[in-house]
N, C-alpha and C positions, 0 to 999 in steps of 0.2 A: 785476505781481507782482514781488516781490524774489527775486533768485537766492540760495538758501540752501544752496549746495554746501559741503561740508566740504573744507577745504584741508589737505592733508597737508604742513605745514611743520614742520621739526624745531624743538624747543624748545631754545634755547641757554641753557646754564647757565654761570654765571660760574665761573672757575677756583677762586676761594675757596670757593664752595659745593660744588664737586666735591671739593676737598681736605677740607673739613669733613665731608662725607658719608663719604668714604673713611676718614678717621680714626675716626669713630664706628663704622663697620662693622668696622674692624680691631680696635678695642678691645673691641667686643662679642664678636667671634669668639674673640679671645684669652681673654677672661673665661670664655666658655662652655667652652673647652677646658681651662682651668685649674681651674674650680670645678665646673661642672655635669656635664660628660660623665664624669669619673671616678667620680661618685657613682652614675650610673644605667646605665652600660654597661661594657664590658670594658676601659675605660681607653684606653691608647695604641693598642691593636689594634682599636679600634672602627671599623666601617664608617661610622658616623655622623660620626665625626671626619674621616675621609677625604672624605666627601661635603661636609662643611662647608668644608674646605680648598679643594676644587675650586671650590665655589660662590664663595667669597671671592676666589679668584684670578681667576675670570672677571669678577666684578663690578668688582674693582679695575682690571683691564685696560680694561674698558669705561668706567670713570669717568676714569682718569688716563692711559690709553694704556699701551703696552708699555714697561716699564722693567726693566733687568736685575736690580734689587733684588728683584723679585717671584719670580724663579726660585729663588734660594737660600732664600728664605723658604718657598716651597712645598715644596722638597725637605727642608728642616729640619723642617717641620711633619709630614712623613710618617714621620720617625724616632721610634720609641718612646722616651719619656723626654725627648727634646730638645724636644718640642712644648710643654713647660711654660714655655719662654721665649717672651715675646710677640713673635715674629718679624714678624707682620703689622703690628703697631703700629710696630716699628722700621723696617720697609721703607717704610711710608707716610710716616713722619717724615723719613726720608732723602730720599725723592723730593720732599717739600715743601721741605726745606732747599735742595736743589739748584735747584728751581724759583724759590725766593725769591732766590737769589743772582743769577740771570740775568734777573729781571724787575724793571724799574724801579718804584720805589715811587711811586704816584700821589699819595700824601698829602704827601710831601716836595716842597718847591719845587725845581725844577731849577735848578742853578747855571748862571749865564751864564758862558760862557768869555770871557776877555778878547780883545779884538780884536787881530789881529796888527798889529804896527807895520811900516810899509813900510821 
């Protein structure tokens, strides 16, 4: 008989997939806070708004790791009236921009350095 044990191996996601998922999550959360929540709840003082911000912060940290950009975004989202600015989207875009700067692009051919002359 074959051994059919379930192996608990972590599923590795590519960084591009993680950033794409984080950006979609940030845009959806910002859109909800901008359009939907003010229509059906108390607006900026809504507990649902705060729960959404906490959930988004936790998920973004799980997806992208801990970045300082998430702390001011979280704090700004808790301030009434200021949460109309899409801070989650800005924070994820800034983290992606910094990641892109320090990651070599695999699609571009690497330039060969000239050999040193003796």
